[in-house]
N, CA, C and O atoms as a MOPAC input file, in Angstrom:
PM7 MOZYME 1SCF
protein

 N      0.84800 1    -1.18200 1     0.00000 1
 C      0.00000 1     0.00000 1     0.00000 1
 C      0.89300 1     1.24400 1     0.00000 1
 O      1.76100 1     1.38100 1     0.86200 1
 N      0.69300 1     2.12400 1    -0.93100 1
 C      1.48900 1     3.34000 1    -1.03400 1
 C      1.14200 1     4.30100 1     0.09700 1
 O      0.00400 1     4.35400 1     0.56300 1
 N      2.14000 1     5.05100 1     0.52200 1
 C      1.89600 1     6.05100 1     1.55300 1
 C      2.38200 1     7.40800 1     1.07800 1
 O      3.26400 1     7.52800 1     0.22800 1
 N      1.76800 1     8.41800 1     1.66200 1
 C      2.16300 1     9.80500 1     1.40600 1
 C      2.65900 1    10.36200 1     2.73100 1
 O      1.95700 1    10.28400 1     3.74000 1
 N      3.84000 1    10.91200 1     2.73700 1
 C      4.42100 1    11.45200 1     3.96600 1
 C      4.22000 1    12.95800 1     4.00500 1
 O      4.44000 1    13.65600 1     3.01600 1
 N      3.79600 1    13.44600 1     5.17000 1
 C      3.66800 1    14.87000 1     5.42500 1
 C      4.40800 1    15.16600 1     6.72000 1
 O      4.27700 1    14.43100 1     7.69800 1
 N      5.18100 1    16.23900 1     6.72400 1
 C      5.89200 1    16.66200 1     7.92600 1
 C      5.38500 1    18.04200 1     8.32000 1
 O      5.17300 1    18.91300 1     7.47600 1
 N      5.19700 1    18.21800 1     9.62300 1
 C      4.63000 1    19.46000 1    10.12900 1
 C      5.42900 1    19.94600 1    11.33100 1
 O      6.10800 1    19.16400 1    11.99600 1
 N      5.34000 1    21.24500 1    11.60200 1
 C      6.03200 1    21.83200 1    12.74600 1
 C      5.06300 1    22.68800 1    13.55000 1
 O      4.11100 1    23.26100 1    13.02000 1
 N      5.33500 1    22.75200 1    14.83800 1
 C      4.54800 1    23.56100 1    15.77000 1
 C      5.42300 1    23.79300 1    16.98700 1
 O      6.28600 1    22.97100 1    17.29400 1
 N      5.21600 1    24.88900 1    17.67600 1
 C      5.93500 1    25.13200 1    18.92000 1
 C      5.02000 1    24.90200 1    20.10700 1
 O      3.80600 1    25.09400 1    20.03000 1
 N      5.62700 1    24.48700 1    21.20100 1
 C      4.93400 1    24.43800 1    22.47800 1
 C      5.23300 1    25.73700 1    23.22000 1
 O      6.25500 1    26.37900 1    22.98100 1
 N      4.33500 1    26.11300 1    24.11700 1
 C      4.61500 1    27.22700 1    25.00800 1
 C      5.87500 1    26.84200 1    25.77800 1
 O      5.97200 1    25.72400 1    26.28600 1
 N      6.82600 1    27.74400 1    25.86800 1
 C      8.12800 1    27.42700 1    26.46500 1
 C      8.03700 1    27.46200 1    27.99300 1
 O      8.53200 1    28.37700 1    28.65000 1
 N      7.39100 1    26.43700 1    28.52300 1
 C      7.18100 1    26.29300 1    29.96600 1
 C      7.38400 1    24.81900 1    30.30600 1
 O      6.68300 1    23.96100 1    29.77000 1
 N      8.32600 1    24.51800 1    31.18200 1
 C      8.69400 1    23.13100 1    31.47500 1
 C      7.50800 1    22.30100 1    31.95600 1
 O      7.37200 1    21.14200 1    31.56500 1
 N      6.65100 1    22.87000 1    32.79400 1
 C      5.48900 1    22.11600 1    33.29100 1
 C      4.50600 1    21.81000 1    32.17300 1
 O      3.99100 1    20.69500 1    32.08800 1
 N      4.24100 1    22.78400 1    31.31800 1
 C      3.32000 1    22.55500 1    30.20200 1
 C      3.89700 1    21.53900 1    29.21700 1
 O      3.16600 1    20.69300 1    28.70100 1
 N      5.19200 1    21.61800 1    28.95600 1
 C      5.82000 1    20.66000 1    28.04400 1
 C      5.72600 1    19.24900 1    28.61500 1
 O      5.41600 1    18.30500 1    27.88900 1
 N      5.99300 1    19.10100 1    29.91300 1
 C      5.89300 1    17.77800 1    30.55100 1
 C      4.46500 1    17.25400 1    30.48200 1
 O      4.25200 1    16.06400 1    30.25200 1
 N      3.48700 1    18.13200 1    30.68000 1
 C      2.08200 1    17.72300 1    30.61000 1
 C      1.70500 1    17.31600 1    29.18900 1
 O      0.99600 1    16.32900 1    28.99200 1
 N      2.17800 1    18.07100 1    28.20000 1
 C      1.92300 1    17.73300 1    26.80100 1
 C      2.48900 1    16.35300 1    26.48000 1
 O      1.82200 1    15.53000 1    25.85300 1
 N      3.70900 1    16.11200 1    26.91000 1
 C      4.32200 1    14.80400 1    26.66700 1
 C      3.53800 1    13.68800 1    27.36000 1
 O      3.37100 1    12.60400 1    26.80300 1
 N      3.06200 1    13.95700 1    28.57100 1
 C      2.27600 1    12.94900 1    29.28600 1
 C      1.02900 1    12.58000 1    28.48700 1
 O      0.68900 1    11.40100 1    28.39400 1
 N      0.34800 1    13.55700 1    27.91400 1
 C     -0.85900 1    13.28700 1    27.12100 1
 C     -0.55700 1    12.42800 1    25.89200 1
 O     -1.46100 1    11.80900 1    25.33200 1
 N      0.69600 1    12.38800 1    25.47600 1
 C      1.06100 1    11.65100 1    24.26600 1
 C      1.73700 1    10.31200 1    24.54000 1
 O      2.14500 1     9.62400 1    23.60400 1
 N      1.85700 1     9.93800 1    25.80200 1
 C      2.39900 1     8.61200 1    26.13800 1
 C      1.38400 1     7.53600 1    25.75800 1
 O      0.18400 1     7.80200 1    25.70600 1
 N      1.87200 1     6.30700 1    25.49100 1
 C      0.94300 1     5.20600 1    25.19100 1
 C     -0.09500 1     5.04700 1    26.30100 1
 O      0.24300 1     4.96000 1    27.48100 1
 N     -1.36000 1     5.01100 1    25.89700 1
 C     -2.45900 1     4.85300 1    26.83400 1
 C     -3.00800 1     6.15000 1    27.39200 1
 O     -4.07600 1     6.14400 1    28.00400 1
 N     -2.31400 1     7.26200 1    27.20100 1
 C     -2.77600 1     8.55500 1    27.72200 1
 C     -3.60700 1     9.33000 1    26.70500 1
 O     -4.49300 1    10.09800 1    27.08100 1
 N     -3.32800 1     9.13400 1    25.42600 1
 C     -4.14200 1     9.77100 1    24.39400 1
 C     -5.47200 1     9.02400 1    24.34100 1
 O     -5.47500 1     7.80200 1    24.19700 1
 N     -6.60300 1     9.72600 1    24.45300 1
 C     -7.89900 1     9.04100 1    24.45400 1
 C     -8.08500 1     8.14900 1    23.22100 1
 O     -7.69100 1     8.50000 1    22.10900 1
 N     -8.69200 1     7.00000 1    23.45500 1
 C     -8.89000 1     6.02100 1    22.37800 1
 C     -9.66600 1     6.62700 1    21.20800 1
 O     -9.43200 1     6.25600 1    20.05800 1
 N    -10.58100 1     7.54800 1    21.48400 1
 C    -11.35600 1     8.17700 1    20.40900 1
 C    -10.45500 1     8.98100 1    19.46700 1
 O    -10.72600 1     9.08300 1    18.27100 1
 N     -9.39300 1     9.54500 1    20.01600 1
 C     -8.45700 1    10.32000 1    19.19400 1
 C     -7.62100 1     9.37600 1    18.33900 1
 O     -7.43800 1     9.59700 1    17.14200 1
 N     -7.11500 1     8.32000 1    18.97400 1
 C     -6.33000 1     7.32200 1    18.24600 1
 C     -7.17100 1     6.72300 1    17.12200 1
 O     -6.68700 1     6.55100 1    16.00300 1
 N     -8.42700 1     6.40800 1    17.42200 1
 C     -9.32600 1     5.82400 1    16.41500 1
 C     -9.56300 1     6.80100 1    15.26300 1
 O     -9.54900 1     6.39800 1    14.10000 1
 N     -9.78100 1     8.07900 1    15.57300 1
 C    -10.05900 1     9.05600 1    14.51100 1
 C     -8.86200 1     9.21300 1    13.57800 1
 O     -9.03200 1     9.43100 1    12.37800 1
 N     -7.66600 1     9.10500 1    14.12100 1
 C     -6.45500 1     9.19600 1    13.29800 1
 C     -6.35200 1     7.98100 1    12.38600 1
 O     -6.15200 1     8.11400 1    11.17800 1
 N     -6.48900 1     6.80200 1    12.97100 1
 C     -6.34900 1     5.55900 1    12.19800 1
 C     -7.44300 1     5.42000 1    11.14700 1
 O     -7.16700 1     5.01000 1    10.01900 1
 N     -8.68800 1     5.75800 1    11.50600 1
 C     -9.80200 1     5.61700 1    10.56600 1
 C     -9.70600 1     6.59100 1     9.40000 1
 O    -10.33800 1     6.37700 1     8.36500 1
 N     -8.92400 1     7.66000 1     9.55100 1
 C     -8.77500 1     8.64800 1     8.47700 1
 C     -7.83300 1     8.17100 1     7.37700 1
 O     -7.73800 1     8.79800 1     6.32200 1
 N     -7.13500 1     7.05800 1     7.62500 1
 C     -6.18200 1     6.56700 1     6.63900 1
 C     -4.74200 1     6.91100 1     6.97900 1
 O     -3.85500 1     6.79800 1     6.13300 1
 N     -4.51000 1     7.33100 1     8.21500 1
 C     -3.14800 1     7.61100 1     8.65600 1
 C     -2.55600 1     6.31100 1     9.17000 1
 O     -3.01200 1     5.75100 1    10.16800 1
 N     -1.52400 1     5.83900 1     8.46400 1
 C     -0.90400 1     4.55600 1     8.79900 1
 C      0.05900 1     4.68400 1     9.96800 1
 O      0.21000 1     3.75500 1    10.76100 1
 N      0.71100 1     5.83600 1    10.07200 1
 C      1.63300 1     6.06800 1    11.17700 1
 C      1.76900 1     7.56300 1    11.40400 1
 O      1.70700 1     8.36100 1    10.46900 1
 N      1.95600 1     7.92300 1    12.66500 1
 C      2.16700 1     9.31400 1    13.04000 1
 C      3.17500 1     9.31900 1    14.17900 1
 O      3.04200 1     8.56400 1    15.14200 1
 N      4.17500 1    10.16900 1    14.06200 1
 C      5.17300 1    10.32100 1    15.11200 1
 C      5.37400 1    11.80200 1    15.37600 1
 O      5.31800 1    12.62200 1    14.46000 1
 N      5.61100 1    12.14100 1    16.65500 1
 C      5.92000 1    13.51800 1    17.03700 1
 C      7.25900 1    13.50300 1    17.75900 1
 O      7.48400 1    12.69000 1    18.65600 1
 N      8.14500 1    14.40800 1    17.36000 1
 C      9.45300 1    14.57400 1    17.98700 1
 C      9.52100 1    15.97400 1    18.57900 1
 O      8.83800 1    16.88900 1    18.12000 1
 N     10.36500 1    16.13200 1    19.61900 1
 C     10.51000 1    17.43600 1    20.25800 1
 C     11.98300 1    17.78400 1    20.41000 1
 O     12.79400 1    16.94000 1    20.79200 1
 N     12.32200 1    19.03200 1    20.11000 1
 C     13.63500 1    19.61000 1    20.40100 1
 C     13.36200 1    20.94300 1    21.08400 1
 O     12.90100 1    21.88800 1    20.44300 1
 N     13.64400 1    21.02300 1    22.37300 1
 C     13.28200 1    22.22700 1    23.12100 1
 C     11.77100 1    22.35200 1    23.12900 1
 O     11.06900 1    21.44000 1    23.56700 1
 N     11.27100 1    23.47000 1    22.64800 1
 C      9.81000 1    23.61700 1    22.56900 1
 C      9.28200 1    23.46100 1    21.13200 1
 O      8.10400 1    23.71600 1    20.88500 1
 N     10.13400 1    23.04900 1    20.18800 1
 C      9.72300 1    22.83100 1    18.79900 1
 C      9.28400 1    21.38600 1    18.60900 1
 O      9.99400 1    20.45800 1    18.99600 1
 N      8.11500 1    21.20000 1    18.01500 1
 C      7.60500 1    19.87400 1    17.68500 1
 C      7.72600 1    19.64000 1    16.18800 1
 O      7.58700 1    20.56000 1    15.38200 1
 N      7.98600 1    18.39400 1    15.83900 1
 C      8.08000 1    17.96400 1    14.44800 1
 C      7.23800 1    16.70200 1    14.32400 1
 O      7.50500 1    15.71300 1    15.00600 1
 N      6.22900 1    16.72500 1    13.46600 1
 C      5.33200 1    15.58500 1    13.28500 1
 C      5.53600 1    14.98400 1    11.90000 1
 O      5.64600 1    15.69600 1    10.90200 1
 N      5.58300 1    13.65800 1    11.86600 1
 C      5.65100 1    12.92000 1    10.60600 1
 C      4.36200 1    12.12000 1    10.48800 1
 O      4.01800 1    11.34500 1    11.38000 1
 N      3.65300 1    12.31100 1     9.38300 1
 C      2.42600 1    11.55800 1     9.11100 1
 C      2.64600 1    10.74900 1     7.84300 1
 O      3.00600 1    11.29300 1     6.79900 1
 N      2.42800 1     9.45200 1     7.94600 1
 C      2.42200 1     8.57600 1     6.77700 1
 C      0.98100 1     8.13000 1     6.57000 1
 O      0.42800 1     7.38900 1     7.38300 1
 N      0.37900 1     8.58600 1     5.47600 1
 C     -1.03100 1     8.30500 1     5.20400 1
 C     -1.15700 1     7.42300 1     3.97200 1
 O     -0.35000 1     7.50500 1     3.04600 1
 N     -2.18100 1     6.57900 1     3.97600 1
 C     -2.40900 1     5.72300 1     2.80800 1
 C     -3.22800 1     6.47500 1     1.76200 1
 O     -3.59100 1     7.63600 1     1.94900 1
 N     -3.50700 1     5.78700 1     0.66100 1
 C     -4.19500 1     6.45400 1    -0.46100 1
 C     -5.63800 1     6.83200 1    -0.15100 1
 O     -6.24200 1     7.58600 1    -0.91400 1
 N     -6.21100 1     6.33500 1     0.94300 1
 C     -7.58300 1     6.70500 1     1.30400 1
 C     -7.63500 1     8.03100 1     2.05600 1
 O     -8.71700 1     8.59200 1     2.23000 1
 N     -6.49400 1     8.54100 1     2.50400 1
 C     -6.47200 1     9.75200 1     3.32900 1
 C     -6.77300 1    10.99600 1     2.50200 1
 O     -6.31400 1    11.13700 1     1.36900 1
 N     -7.55600 1    11.89600 1     3.09700 1
 C     -7.86600 1    13.19200 1     2.49200 1
 C     -7.86400 1    14.23800 1     3.60400 1
 O     -8.52100 1    14.05400 1     4.62800 1
 N     -7.12800 1    15.33600 1     3.40800 1
 C     -7.12200 1    16.42100 1     4.39300 1
 C     -8.53200 1    16.94500 1     4.63200 1
 O     -8.92500 1    17.21100 1     5.76800 1
 N     -9.29100 1    17.09100 1     3.54000 1
 C    -10.64300 1    17.63400 1     3.64600 1
 C    -11.56200 1    16.68800 1     4.42100 1
 O    -12.32800 1    17.12900 1     5.27800 1
 N    -11.48600 1    15.39700 1     4.12200 1
 C    -12.32400 1    14.41900 1     4.82800 1
 C    -11.95000 1    14.34700 1     6.30000 1
 O    -12.82900 1    14.23200 1     7.15500 1
 N    -10.66000 1    14.41300 1     6.60800 1
 C    -10.22100 1    14.38000 1     8.01200 1
 C    -10.72600 1    15.60900 1     8.74400 1
 O    -11.20600 1    15.50000 1     9.87300 1
 N    -10.62700 1    16.77500 1     8.12500 1
 C    -11.10700 1    18.00900 1     8.75100 1
 C    -12.61100 1    17.94700 1     9.01000 1
 O    -13.07400 1    18.36700 1    10.07100 1
 N    -13.37300 1    17.42700 1     8.05100 1
 C    -14.82700 1    17.30800 1     8.22400 1
 C    -15.16200 1    16.31500 1     9.33100 1
 O    -16.04300 1    16.57200 1    10.15100 1
 N    -14.46400 1    15.18300 1     9.35700 1
 C    -14.70600 1    14.18000 1    10.40300 1
 C    -14.34800 1    14.74500 1    11.77400 1
 O    -15.06500 1    14.51100 1    12.74600 1
 N    -13.24800 1    15.48500 1    11.85900 1
 C    -12.84400 1    16.08000 1    13.13600 1
 C    -13.87700 1    17.08700 1    13.62700 1
 O    -14.20400 1    17.11700 1    14.81300 1
 N    -14.39000 1    17.91100 1    12.71400 1
 C    -15.37700 1    18.92600 1    13.09000 1
 C    -16.67100 1    18.30500 1    13.59400 1
 O    -17.39300 1    18.92200 1    14.37800 1
 N    -16.96800 1    17.08800 1    13.14900 1
 C    -18.19800 1    16.40100 1    13.56400 1
 C    -17.98300 1    15.49600 1    14.77600 1
 O    -18.92600 1    14.85100 1    15.23400 1
 N    -16.77400 1    15.44000 1    15.29300 1
 C    -16.45800 1    14.53100 1    16.39100 1
 C    -16.19400 1    15.33300 1    17.66200 1
 O    -15.16200 1    15.99700 1    17.76400 1
 N    -17.11000 1    15.28400 1    18.63800 1
 C    -16.91500 1    16.07800 1    19.85800 1
 C    -15.66800 1    15.67800 1    20.64600 1
 O    -15.08600 1    16.51600 1    21.33500 1
 N    -15.25300 1    14.42700 1    20.55800 1
 C    -14.02600 1    13.99600 1    21.24300 1
 C    -12.80900 1    14.70700 1    20.64900 1
 O    -11.93300 1    15.17100 1    21.37900 1
 N    -12.76600 1    14.78700 1    19.32500 1
 C    -11.65000 1    15.46300 1    18.65700 1
 C    -11.69000 1    16.95500 1    18.95600 1
 O    -10.64900 1    17.56500 1    19.20000 1
 N    -12.86300 1    17.54000 1    18.93800 1
 C    -12.98300 1    18.96700 1    19.24500 1
 C    -12.46700 1    19.26700 1    20.65500 1
 O    -11.77400 1    20.26300 1    20.86000 1
 N    -12.80100 1    18.40900 1    21.63000 1
 C    -12.29900 1    18.59100 1    23.00000 1
 C    -10.77900 1    18.41700 1    23.05000 1
 O    -10.09000 1    19.16900 1    23.73800 1
 N    -10.26000 1    17.42900 1    22.32200 1
 C     -8.81700 1    17.19100 1    22.28000 1
 C     -8.08600 1    18.40600 1    21.70200 1
 O     -7.06900 1    18.84300 1    22.24200 1
 N     -8.60900 1    18.94300 1    20.60700 1
 C     -7.99400 1    20.11700 1    19.98200 1
 C     -7.98600 1    21.28700 1    20.96300 1
 O     -6.98100 1    21.98500 1    21.09100 1
 N     -9.09800 1    21.50000 1    21.65100 1
 C     -9.17700 1    22.59000 1    22.63200 1
 C     -8.17800 1    22.37000 1    23.76900 1
 O     -7.53000 1    23.31700 1    24.21500 1
 N     -8.05100 1    21.14200 1    24.23400 1
 C     -7.09200 1    20.82300 1    25.29300 1
 C     -5.66300 1    21.08800 1    24.82600 1
 O     -4.87500 1    21.68500 1    25.55900 1
 N     -5.32500 1    20.65400 1    23.62600 1
 C     -3.96300 1    20.78800 1    23.11900 1
 C     -3.58000 1    22.24500 1    22.86300 1
 O     -2.40600 1    22.60000 1    22.96100 1
 N     -4.55800 1    23.09100 1    22.53500 1
 C     -4.27200 1    24.50000 1    22.23100 1
 C     -3.59200 1    25.21400 1    23.40000 1
 O     -2.82300 1    26.15100 1    23.18600 1
 N     -3.86700 1    24.78300 1    24.63100 1
 C     -3.25700 1    25.46100 1    25.78500 1
 C     -1.74900 1    25.23900 1    25.84300 1
 O     -1.03300 1    26.01100 1    26.48100 1
 N     -1.26900 1    24.19800 1    25.18600 1
 C      0.15600 1    23.88000 1    25.18600 1
 C      0.88700 1    24.46600 1    23.98300 1
 O      2.11200 1    24.58700 1    24.00600 1
 N      0.16200 1    24.82800 1    22.94500 1
 C      0.74800 1    25.11200 1    21.63900 1
 C      0.81300 1    26.59800 1    21.32400 1
 O      0.01100 1    27.39700 1    21.80800 1
 N      1.79200 1    26.94200 1    20.49700 1
 C      1.88600 1    28.28000 1    19.91900 1
 C      2.44700 1    28.12500 1    18.50900 1
 O      3.17800 1    27.17300 1    18.23400 1
 N      2.11300 1    29.05000 1    17.61800 1
 C      2.57200 1    28.89800 1    16.23300 1
 C      4.07900 1    29.10000 1    16.10900 1
 O      4.69000 1    29.83500 1    16.88400 1
 N      4.66600 1    28.42700 1    15.11300 1
 C      6.05800 1    28.73300 1    14.79100 1
 C      6.06800 1    30.10200 1    14.11600 1
 O      5.04100 1    30.52900 1    13.59000 1
 N      7.20500 1    30.80000 1    14.11800 1
 C      7.23100 1    32.15200 1    13.54800 1
 C      6.71700 1    32.24500 1    12.11300 1
 O      6.13100 1    33.26400 1    11.74800 1
 N      6.91500 1    31.21900 1    11.29200 1
 C      6.49400 1    31.27600 1     9.88600 1
 C      5.02500 1    30.92400 1     9.67500 1
 O      4.52600 1    31.01200 1     8.55300 1
 N      4.33000 1    30.53000 1    10.73500 1
 C      2.94100 1    30.07400 1    10.59800 1
 C      1.98400 1    31.23400 1    10.36900 1
 O      2.28900 1    32.39100 1    10.66100 1
 N      0.83000 1    30.89000 1     9.84400 1
 C     -0.22600 1    31.86900 1     9.64700 1
 C     -0.91900 1    32.19900 1    10.95500 1
 O     -0.47400 1    31.79600 1    12.02900 1
 N     -1.99500 1    32.92400 1    10.85400 1
 C     -2.70900 1    33.41800 1    12.02300 1
 C     -3.39200 1    32.32900 1    12.83700 1
 O     -3.64600 1    32.52800 1    14.02500 1
 N     -3.70100 1    31.17200 1    12.22600 1
 C     -4.44600 1    30.15000 1    12.97400 1
 C     -3.59100 1    29.45400 1    14.02500 1
 O     -4.13000 1    28.87800 1    14.96900 1
 N     -2.27400 1    29.49500 1    13.88100 1
 C     -1.38800 1    28.98400 1    14.90600 1
 C     -1.38100 1    27.48700 1    15.10100 1
 O     -1.01000 1    27.00600 1    16.17200 1
 N     -1.78300 1    26.74100 1    14.09100 1
 C     -1.78100 1    25.29100 1    14.22300 1
 C     -0.55400 1    24.71300 1    13.52700 1
 O      0.33200 1    25.44500 1    13.08600 1
 N     -0.52100 1    23.39400 1    13.44000 1
 C      0.58800 1    22.70300 1    12.79100 1
 C      0.79500 1    23.26400 1    11.38500 1
 O     -0.16700 1    23.44800 1    10.63900 1
 N      2.03500 1    23.53100 1    11.03000 1
 C      2.36600 1    24.07500 1     9.71200 1
 C      3.06400 1    22.99900 1     8.88600 1
 O      4.03500 1    22.38900 1     9.33400 1
 N      2.56000 1    22.77500 1     7.67700 1
 C      3.16500 1    21.79800 1     6.77400 1
 C      4.54000 1    22.30900 1     6.35800 1
 O      4.71100 1    23.47700 1     6.01100 1
 N      5.51300 1    21.40300 1     6.40300 1
 C      6.88600 1    21.74700 1     6.03500 1
 C      7.16200 1    21.31200 1     4.59800 1
 O      6.56900 1    20.35400 1     4.10100 1
 N      8.06000 1    22.02100 1     3.94900 1
 C      8.46600 1    21.69500 1     2.58200 1
 C      9.70800 1    20.80700 1     2.62900 1
 O     10.69600 1    21.13900 1     3.28500 1
 N      9.64700 1    19.68200 1     1.93000 1
 C     10.81400 1    18.80700 1     1.84500 1
 C     11.82600 1    19.44600 1     0.90400 1
 O     11.47900 1    19.85000 1    -0.20600 1
 N     13.07100 1    19.53700 1     1.34200 1
 C     14.10900 1    20.15800 1     0.51500 1
 C     15.22000 1    19.18800 1     0.13800 1
 O     16.10000 1    19.55200 1    -0.64200 1
 N     15.21000 1    17.97500 1     0.66100 1
 C     16.26000 1    17.01200 1     0.35000 1
 C     15.70500 1    15.60600 1     0.46400 1
 O     14.95100 1    15.29600 1     1.38600 1
 N     16.08600 1    14.75500 1    -0.48600 1
 C     15.74200 1    13.33200 1    -0.44400 1
 C     16.92500 1    12.55500 1    -1.00700 1
 O     17.30800 1    12.74800 1    -2.16100 1
 N     17.50000 1    11.68300 1    -0.19900 1
 C     18.66800 1    10.91300 1    -0.62000 1
 C     18.38100 1    10.09000 1    -1.86900 1
 O     19.22300 1    10.01600 1    -2.76400 1
 N     17.19200 1     9.46200 1    -1.94300 1
 C     16.90300 1     8.62800 1    -3.11400 1
 C     16.93800 1     9.43900 1    -4.40900 1
 O     17.37000 1     8.92600 1    -5.44100 1
 N     16.49400 1    10.68800 1    -4.37200 1
 C     16.55700 1    11.54000 1    -5.56000 1
 C     18.00400 1    11.86700 1    -5.91700 1
 O     18.35500 1    11.91500 1    -7.09600 1
 N     18.83600 1    12.09000 1    -4.91700 1
 C     20.25500 1    12.36100 1    -5.15500 1
 C     20.93600 1    11.13700 1    -5.76800 1
 O     21.71900 1    11.25800 1    -6.71100 1
 N     20.63100 1     9.95900 1    -5.22400 1
 C     21.20700 1     8.72500 1    -5.75800 1
 C     20.79900 1     8.51800 1    -7.21100 1
 O     21.62800 1     8.17600 1    -8.05300 1
 N     19.50500 1     8.73000 1    -7.50100 1
 C     19.02400 1     8.59700 1    -8.88000 1
 C     19.74400 1     9.58000 1    -9.80700 1
 O     20.17500 1     9.20800 1   -10.89800 1
 N     19.86900 1    10.81900 1    -9.37200 1
 C     20.50800 1    11.84800 1   -10.18800 1
 C     21.93500 1    11.45700 1   -10.54300 1
 O     22.39200 1    11.68300 1   -11.66400 1
 N     22.63400 1    10.86900 1    -9.57900 1
 C     24.03800 1    10.51000 1    -9.78100 1
 C     24.22000 1     9.08700 1   -10.30400 1
 O     25.34400 1     8.59800 1   -10.40600 1
 N     23.09900 1     8.42000 1   -10.63700 1
 C     23.16600 1     7.06900 1   -11.18300 1
 C     23.66700 1     6.03800 1   -10.18700 1
 O     24.30300 1     5.05300 1   -10.56200 1
 N     23.37700 1     6.27000 1    -8.92400 1
 C     23.83400 1     5.36200 1    -7.86900 1
 C     22.63000 1     4.69800 1    -7.21800 1
 O     21.54600 1     5.28000 1    -7.17100 1
 N     22.81400 1     3.50800 1    -6.72900 1
 C     21.78900 1     2.83300 1    -5.95400 1
 C     22.14400 1     2.89400 1    -4.48200 1
 O     23.23800 1     3.33700 1    -4.13000 1
 N     21.25000 1     2.46000 1    -3.62100 1
 C     21.55700 1     2.43700 1    -2.19000 1
 C     22.84400 1     1.65000 1    -1.93000 1
 O     23.03800 1     0.56500 1    -2.47800 1
 N     23.71200 1     2.20200 1    -1.09400 1
 C     24.95500 1     1.52800 1    -0.74600 1
 C     26.08100 1     1.70800 1    -1.75500 1
 O     27.16500 1     1.15600 1    -1.56500 1
 N     25.85000 1     2.47200 1    -2.82900 1
 C     26.89000 1     2.69900 1    -3.85500 1
 C     27.47100 1     4.09600 1    -3.68000 1
 O     26.94800 1     5.06000 1    -4.23700 1
 N     28.51600 1     4.20700 1    -2.93300 1
 C     29.11700 1     5.52700 1    -2.71200 1
 C     30.27100 1     5.78500 1    -3.64300 1
 O     30.88400 1     6.85100 1    -3.58500 1

């Protein structure tokens, strides 16, 4: 099954207690099952969040059934997701390049090793 990768960035409020609380909400078993289900049912095969200081980096691998528009509509109709979004907003702030809505910002990919290898006529492991 083919996947589409999307990477996003967001900042947390630079407060150690809030950051620790945000991380706690994202530990296995702490994220409400309704949220996990809404992500999986949307066609997201895998999602990971990384943190450096107060900067978050999210990787989403979605299958061919995933649609940003369908996910947004499903989220708007799901009171569990709406509550989760409201809860998470207290921890989050936009990155400097983000728009006024202050949510996760899609990042532009600027490098891919496989493209470099193809360009130079090399395969994996051929240096």
